[in-house]
N, C-alpha and C positions, 0 to 999 in steps of 0.2 A: 504494500500500500504506500502511495506517495505521501511523504511527510509534508504537511502544509502548515506547520507551526513556525512562526518567525518571531524574532525579537522585535523588529519594527517593520511595518508595511508603510511605504511612502506612496501617496497618491499624487502622481504628476511628475513627469521626467523633464522638467525645465531646469533652469540654472539652480534655483534654491533646492528643489527636490533631489537632484543629482549630487549637489554639494553635501547635503545632509547624509544621503545614503553612502557617499564615498567615505566620509568621516567615520561612520558607524562600521562599515565593512572592513576598513583598515584596522579596526580594533578587534576583529575576529568575530563580530556579531553576525547573525543570519538576517539578511535584509532582502526584502522584495520591494521593487518599484513597479507600479502599474501605470500605464498611460493609454488613453483611448486611441491614440494615433498608431497606425501600423508602421509608419515611418516617422521618426522623430524630426526629420527635416521637412515634413509636409505641414501646410497650414501654420507656418511660423508667424507669430504676432510681433515678436520683438524686433527692433531695428538692428540689433547686433552691434551697436557702437559701444566700445569698451573704453572706460577711463583707464589710465595707466595702472592704477592700484588694483583693478580687477584682474589684471594679468598675473598678479602674485598669488592668486588663490590656488590652494593645493590641487584642486580639481583640474586646473588648466596647465599644470606642470607637463612639459613635453609637447605642448600644442604645436603642430606643424606650422612653420613660418608661412607656408603657402596659403593658410587660412586667414592671415592677418595682413592689413595694410596700415602702416604708420601714417598718421595725419597730425603733423606738429603744430598746426595753427587753427585758429577759429577766425572766420571773417563774419562779422556781425553787420547786418543791413538794417537800416531804418526803413520805414514804409516808403519813403521816396527813393530808396535804393542807394542813398549815400552809405558808405561802409567804413569800417575800421578793422584792421587786421591785428589779432592778438596772439600772443604766444608766451611761452615760459621756457627758459633754458632747461634742457633735459627732460621736458614733459611732453608726452605724446598721447593723443587719442588713437584708437585703433578701430578701423572698420573691418568687418568679417564677411566671409562667405557663410551667411547665417545657417542655411540648411545643412551645409557640410559640417559646420561647427557643432550643431546639435547632434548629428549622427556620430561625430567623433566623441563627444562627451558621453553619449550612451555607451559606446564601445569601451571608453576609458573606465567608466564605472563598472562595467561587466568584468573587465580585466582585473579589477580590485576585489572581485568577489560578490558584487551586487547581482541578484537575480532580477533581471529586467524583463518584464512581460509587456510587450507592445500589443496594441489592439484590444486592450481590456479596460473598460470604463469602470469607475466606482459607482456602484448602485446604492448600497446601504451597508450599515454595520450595526451589530447588536452588542451591547455591553455584557461581559461575562465576569466571573469572579476573578479571573486572571488577566483581563485585557479586553480585546475586541474580536468578535467573529465577523470578518469582512465577507460579504456575500460574494460567492464565486471565486474567492481568493484563498482564504484560510484564516487561521487564528494568529493574532499578534499581541504581544505584551503592550506595545505602544503604537498608536496610529498617527501618522503625520499627514496633514493636508497641505499639499503643495500644488494644488490644482487651479491656480489662477484667480483672476479678479472676481469671477462668478463661481467661487468654490462650492462644489456640491457637498464636500465634507462639512463645510461650515453650515450650509443650509440644512442638511440631514441631522446633524448632531448638535445643533443649537449654539454654535459659536458666533462670534461677531462677523458681520458681513460688510464688505466694502460698499459704500453708498455714494461716493463722489468719484467722478470719472472725467478723464479726457477721452475723446474718440479720435483715433489716428488712422490715417491711410498712407500707405507707402507703395511707390512704384519702383521696380527694379528694371534697369536697362542694361542688358548684357553687352559687353564688348565696347561700351562707349567710354569716352574720356572727357573730363572737364577741362576748361581753359586754365583753371587754377586747382590742380588735383591735390596739393598738399595742405588744403584748408577744409575744415568743416564749415560749410556755408549755412548761416542761421539767419532767418528772415523774420523780423518783428512786423506784424501787420494785423491790426484789428479787423480789417476787411476779410483776410483769408484765414487767419488763425486767432480768433478771439480767445483769450485766456491761455494761449501758448505761443507756438511759432511754427514756421516751416523750415525745412532743412534739405540740403543737397550735399552729397559726399561721394568721393571716389571709393570704390570697394575693390577687393582683389579680382572681381569678375566683371566690373562695369561701374555703373552709377546708380545710386539710390536717391530718390526724392520723396519727401513726405510732408504731410500737414497733420497737425493735431489741433483740436479746439475743445473748449469746455463743453461737456456733454450734459444736456438737459433732455431726458427721455421724452420723445414725442413732440419736441419743440424745435429742434435744430435741424437744418438741412445737412446733408453730407458735405464734408469738406470739398471745396471747389478746386480739384486738382488741375483741371484743364485751364482755368483762369490763372491759377498760381504759376503753372509752367509758362504760360504766355508772359506773365508779369516778370519772371526772373530770367527769361531766355537771354536778354542782353548780357547778363552776368555769367550764366552757366553754359550757354549754347544748347540747352534742352528746349524743346518746344512740343506742342501737341502733334506735330508731324511724326514724332518718334513714338512708336507703339511699345508700351511696357511688356517685358517678357514675363513678369509675374506681378501680382498685386496682392498685398496683404492689408488687413484692417482689423481693428479690435479696440477694446476698452482698456484704458490705462488708469489704475488707481491714482488719486491725487489728494486724498483726504487724510493721509497719515495712518498710523497703526490702528487696527480694529480692536475692539474690546467686547467680550473676553477673547483672548487669543489661545487659551488652553483650559482644559478641565478634564478630569476623569481619564487621564492617560491618552488624550488626543490633543494635538497642538497644531496650529497653523504656522506656515512659514512663507516667505517670499511675497508674491503678489496677493496670495490668499490672506495674508496677515496685514496687507496694506504697506508692506515694506518697500515703498517707492517714494522718491523725493517728491513732495507736493508741488515744488516749484519747477524743477528741471525734468521731472518724469523719469529720472534715471533709476532703473530698477535692477539692472544686471549686477552691479557691484554690491548693492544692498542685499539682493537675493543670495548671492554667493556667500557674503559675510554672515547673513542671518542663518541661512541653511547650515553652513559649517559650524556656527556657534551653537545652534540647537543640537546638531549632531554630536558635538563634543560633550555637551551637558548630558544628553541622553545616554551616551556611552558610559560616562562616569556613574550615572544612576544604575544602569543595567548591570555593569560589571561589578559594582560594589554593593548592589542590592539596597540602594537607598530607597526610602519609602515616599518622600514628598513628590508631588506632581512636578512635571518639568517646569523649571523656572523661566521667567522672561529673561533673555540674555541681556546683561547689563551693558554690553558694548554696542547694542543696537540703538540708534538714535530715535528720539520721539518726534523729530522734525518740527519742534515748536516754532522756531523762528521762520522756517520755510513755510509752515502753515499760515503764519501771519502774512508773509509775502504773497502767498497764493491768494488769500482773501483780497489783498490790495490789488493784485493783478486782475482778479475777477471783477472788481468793482470800480477800478480807476484806470483802466487801460485806455489811452488816447494816443492817436498817431502823431498829432502835431508836436507835443513835447518831445517825443522820441526823435522826430525829424530835426528839431532844433538843438537837442542836447546830446545826441549820440556820441559825438567826438569830444565832448567836454571831459576834462580830466577826472572829475569826481565819478561820472558814470563809467568811464573807462576803467578806473580802479575797482569799482564795485563789480563790474562784469569779470574782470581778471581774477578777482578773489573768488568769485563764484565758480568760474571755469577751472582755474589752475591752483586753487587753494593758497592764495596770497603769494603766488610766485610769478606774477605777470611781468612781462617785458614791455616797456613803453616806448621802445624804439620807433622812430617815425616810419610810416608806411608810404612809399611813393605813390601808391594807387589810391590812397585815402581820399574820400570826397568825390570819387569819380564813379 
C-alpha cells in the first residue's frame, strides 16, 4: 500500500511554496507539493522580474545564467514621457524566462527530495487528531497554503483572505529588442495605470510589456494595453503592429498581510498571506523570504516536537509605511505634479531609495528630459 502520510503538504508550486518545501526537504522531512497546473510554466501570472536580493535565496542556488538577464538601470517616465535614468553601483534587477524558470524551480525542489505532484488541485481538508487529511492527497502533520491571491486553502479553512488587489496584464514579444535594453522602463500614468504603473523590459527571450491598475471588482475596464503600447512606442519601439507571443493576466495583492495567517496546524505563505509590497507589487523576493522563513520554523517544530502552532516569522515585514503610501497613491495620484516634479532632486532621491535601497547614483543622464 502506498504511504500517503507526510510531515507537510504544501498547496501551490510558486516561489513561496517551493521555497518552503525546499527548506523542509533539506532537513530530511517528507514533503509533498501539489499544484493544479500540469506544467509549472503554463499560465504564469508573475512578471518574473527579480530584485538582486532574491537571487541569494537558497532555492535559486545554481540557477542557469541563460534564464536571467541583468538590467542595471531603471528609466522612470512621467505621463508626458519626460524621463530620468536611475541606477546604483553594483545593483542589478534581473528579468527571466519566466516559464522556464518555474519549470527549473520545480525540478530543483524535486532534486532536494520534495514530492511534487503536478495537475492536482486542492479540494478540501479535514482536521484530525494529528494534523490534516487532505482530500485526494493524504495525511499531513502541517498544511501550508501557498496557492495565490485567491487561496482556496484560506477560503476552505477559515483563514484571512486577500481583499485588495491590483489587476495586471503583460504581453511577451519573443525575439524583439528594445532601443535601451539595459533599463527597466517604468511609466507613471493615471490614464493607463491608475494606482500603479506600466513597464517594459528586455528579457532573455525578447521583450515584456505590462500594465497594472487598482482593481475594483465590476467597476474597472481592463487595462488598455493597445493604447499604452501606442503611447510608449516612441521610447521603446513597440507598437500595436507587433503581435504578442503570449499574454498573461491576474490579480496582485496590495493590501499587506492577511489576518489570521495561521491556526490549527495550517499556515498561509506568499501571495496567499498577502506577502506582496502594497506599493511596488513586488512579491517574488517577499515570497521566497517568507516561504523559506516559515519552512525553517516548521522544520524546527517538527524535528524537535515543539507543540505551539507555527509562529509568524518575525523577519517578514508588515509593510506599514508602504500601506500608507499605497493609500496616498490610490487617493492622490495626479499626472500634472509628476510631469512637473519628476526630475526634481527630492523625488529622484525618494525613487532611488525605493528602487535601490538608498544606494542611488545621481549621475547626470544625457537622455534626460527627452
